[in-house]
N, C-alpha and C positions, 0 to 999 in steps of 0.2 A: 504493500500499500504506500503510495507516495504522498508525503505530507503536502498540504496546502501552504505555499510560501508567500501567497499574495498578502500584501498588508493594505490596510485602509488608507486611502489617500485624500479623502474628503476634508473639508474644513470643519473645526469645531463649531463655529457660528452657524454653519449650515445644519449640522446635527441639532443644535439647539432650537433653530427655527422649525425644523420638521417636528420636534417634540412639542414645541409650543402650539402648533397647528392641531396636532393630535389632542393635546390637553385642552384647548379652548374650542375646538370644533370647527373653527373657520379660519381662512387665511386672513380676514379682515381683523379679527379680534387678536390674532397672533401678531399682526403687524402693529396694532396699537400698543400692545404690551411691549413689544421689542423696540418701539419707536422707529419703526421703518415703514416704508411704503408697501402696499399690497404687492407691486411689482417686484420689489427687492426680495420679499420673502418668497414669492413664486420662483424667482431666478435661483434662489438659494436651494430649494428643494429640487428643481430641475438639475442643478449641478450636482447635488448629492446623489440623485438617481443615476446620473451618468457615471460617477465615480464608482457606484456600486454595481452598475450594470443590472439594475432591477427597478421595477416600478413600484414605488412606495405608496402613492396615492392615487385613488380613482377619482378623476375629475368629472363633476356632474354641473350642469348649468348654474345651479344655486347652491352648490356645497361640494365638499370633498370628503372622501372616506378612505381609511387605510386599507390596502390590499393585505393579503395574508402575509406576504413578505415584509409589508410595512409594519404590521403588528408585531411580527417577530423581531424586527429591527428595533422598533420602539421600546420593547421590553428590555433588551440588552443595553440599548443606548441610555435609557433613563437610569439604569443601574450604574453604568460607567460614568455618567455625568455627576452622579451623587458622589461617587468615590473621587473623582476629580475635584469636585467643589470642597470635599473634606480635606483633601491633600492641599489645596490652595489656602484653606483657612489655617491649617497647620503651619504652613509656610509663613503666612501673615503674622500669626501669633509669635513665631520665632523671631521675626523681624521687629515686632512692636512691643511684646510683652518683656518685662525686666526679669528674666530668668534664663537658666542654662549655665553652661560651663565656658569659661573665659580663659584662653591661653595668651599670655603676654610675655614679651621678651624685652630686655633692656640691658645696658651695660652694667658691669659688677658695681662700679662706684654708686651710679645713680640707684641701682636697684637696692643696694644695701643701705645707703644713707638717706634716701628721699622716699622711695616707694612704699616701705612698711606702713607708714601712718596714712598714706593716701589710699592704699588697698583696704586697710581696716576701716577707715571712714566710709569708703565706698560700700563695704559689705554691711555696715550699719544701715545705709539707705536702702540697699537692694539685697536682703538676706537670702533671696532665692537664686542668686548668681554666685556660683563658685569660682574662685580664681586660682590659677596656676601660674606663678610668677617664675620665669626662667631668666636668671641673671648670668650673663656670659658676654665676654668681649668678642666672641665669634659671631660673624654676621650670618644668622640663620636664615634659610630660605623659608618663607612663610608658608607657601603651599606644601612643601615637602614635610615640614614639621608641624603641620595643622596649627599654625599660630594665627590668632585673630588680629593682633595688633603689636607692632614693635615700636618702642621709643627709642629714637637714634639721634645722635649729635652730628649727623652728617646728611647731606642731600642724597638724592637718588642718583645712581650711576646711569650712564647713557643707555646701558643694556636693561635697566629695570623698567621696561615698558609695562610689565604686568602689575605694577604697584602704584599707589598714589600716596602723597605725603601731605599732611596738614600741619602747618606751623603752629607749635605750641608756646615757645618762649624763646627769646633771644638771651644768651647766656654769657656772662662774663667771668673771667678768672682772676681772683685777688690773691693777695699775699697775707698770710696769716702765721701767727706764732702763739705758742703756750705762754701764759703769764709766768710760769716758772723759768722758761728760757729767757724771757725778757728781763726778768729780775737780775739775771747775771750779765746780760748783754743788752743794753738799752736799744730800743727800736730805732732804725735808721730814719733820717729826716729827709734824705734825698735818694734818688735812684743810685747814685755812686756809692752811697753808704751801704748798700747791699753787698758789695765786695768784701766787707769785713765781717760778713755773717755766713753761717752755714746755711745752705739753700738745699731744700728738698724738692726735687722735680720729678714729674712723670714723664720720662722720655726713654726711648729704646736706644738712642744713639749713645756711643761712648765718647767721653771727653767733654769739651766746652760746648755749651748750647746758647744760641742767641735767643734771648727773651725780649719780646716786643711788648712794650707797655704804652697805654694811652691815658693821658690826663683828662679830667672832667672837661677842661676847656678845649680839648681837641689836640692838644700837643702830643707828639709821639716821640718816644725814646726807645733806644735799643741797648741792651747791655749784654755782655758775654758772661753767663753764669757758669761756674765750675761747681756743680752740685757736690755737697758733702755726702749726700745720700740720694740714690736714684731708684725709683720704683716703677712697675709696669703699669700700674693703674692709680687713679686719684684716691680710691678708697685706702689704698695702702699709704699713699702720701699723707692722707688725713691722720692715720693711726700714728704715723712716724712723727708728725708735727705735734699731735696731742701728747706724745711721750717726751716731748722736748728736744727732738732731733734737729730743729732748725726752723727757718722760715719756710713755710710750705706755699706752693703755688697751686691754689686749689679752686675749683669752681664754686661760685657763691652758693649755688644750690646744694652743693655737697657739704660746704662748711657752715651753712646757716644754722643748724640745730646746735653744733658745738659753740657758735658765737652767741646764740641766744642763752645758752646754759653757762657762759663765762668761761668755758674751757679753752676758747681760742680768742685771740684779739686780732683785729684787722691791723695790718702794717701797711703804711704809705696808702691810706684810705682813698686818696684822690686819684690813685692809679690802678689800672686793671688791663688784662689782656683780653683780646676777643676770643671767646670760647665757642663761637658758632651758634647755631640754631638747633634747638630740640624739636624734633618732627615726629608725629605719629603716623607711621607707615602701615597701610593696609593693602589688601588685594584690590586691584582695580576691576571695573566691569560689573559690579554687583552692588546693590543697596546694602549698607552695613546692618546687620541684625541690631536689635535694640540694645542688647547687653554690651555690644562693641561701641555703639555710638555713646551710651550713657557713660561708659568707663572713660572714653576719650574726653568727653566734656567735663567730667568730674575731675580728671587729672589737670586739664587746663584751668578750671575754676580754682582748684586748690593751689596751683602754682601761682596764679595771678593774685590770689588772696594772700598768700604768704610773701611773695616776692614780686613787687611790681617790676615791670620791664626795666625802668630806669634804675631801680636799686639793684637788680640782678646784674645789669651791665656793669654797674659801678661797685 
């Protein structure tokens, strides 16, 4: 026995029009319900009959009635349309309702020092949404790793055509030191004064590093820093600075909590380096589910509330 491999090639709206005619009894009433003309509904049914190769309606001068084939098709079509409508409703709920599982990735420093409080406050607002936070400096592929949103301090590469990025915040990098360190070695009052201090930097290169700084008034200076301690990420730079290792070059977002608690002091507060922009990266080509939109907006709101654009830059 050879299986029938033919598939249905008709349009979904044509099927709905046919079912409406059967349900309401006339083409006129079906057209009114569908907000189409009688001619449009009739053309839909004729097109559906051609696609099926069967006559579905018997036409009479004043009415139409389903054929045997039409009744059989109607029974199956109604069942299929109900399942399809249920599936569509489920998809809409996933997009709009604040529930489900959320996978987020960000860098180690931002994930460790900034995100915990934001994630917890988000779950207080939306307890039906579970959150999985992946902290790594590896640039994970969103589709491969089933990630809903990535918080990154870099723009998209030319090849990232499958992603879209929303600007969250412009970030500046300041200079900080622990009060204990400054008790032994007073804070510098000029950029040149940094050369007499131990500097803790997040850099991969070995040897001297050019450090570009911008003043509040727009003036720019560059100094060559020979770091006493070098680390691979800002979270480690923060810990080393808190331990009294020297003056740390740390993003304001990462240092903010330590500054608020008094564990760090801003050094040369009128100067900062450009840290770039924090962006929320998601897959392009589809509307974001509610859980992703709500989380992205919550992160932006929390960052804006705690650190205004100008204060973060400086």
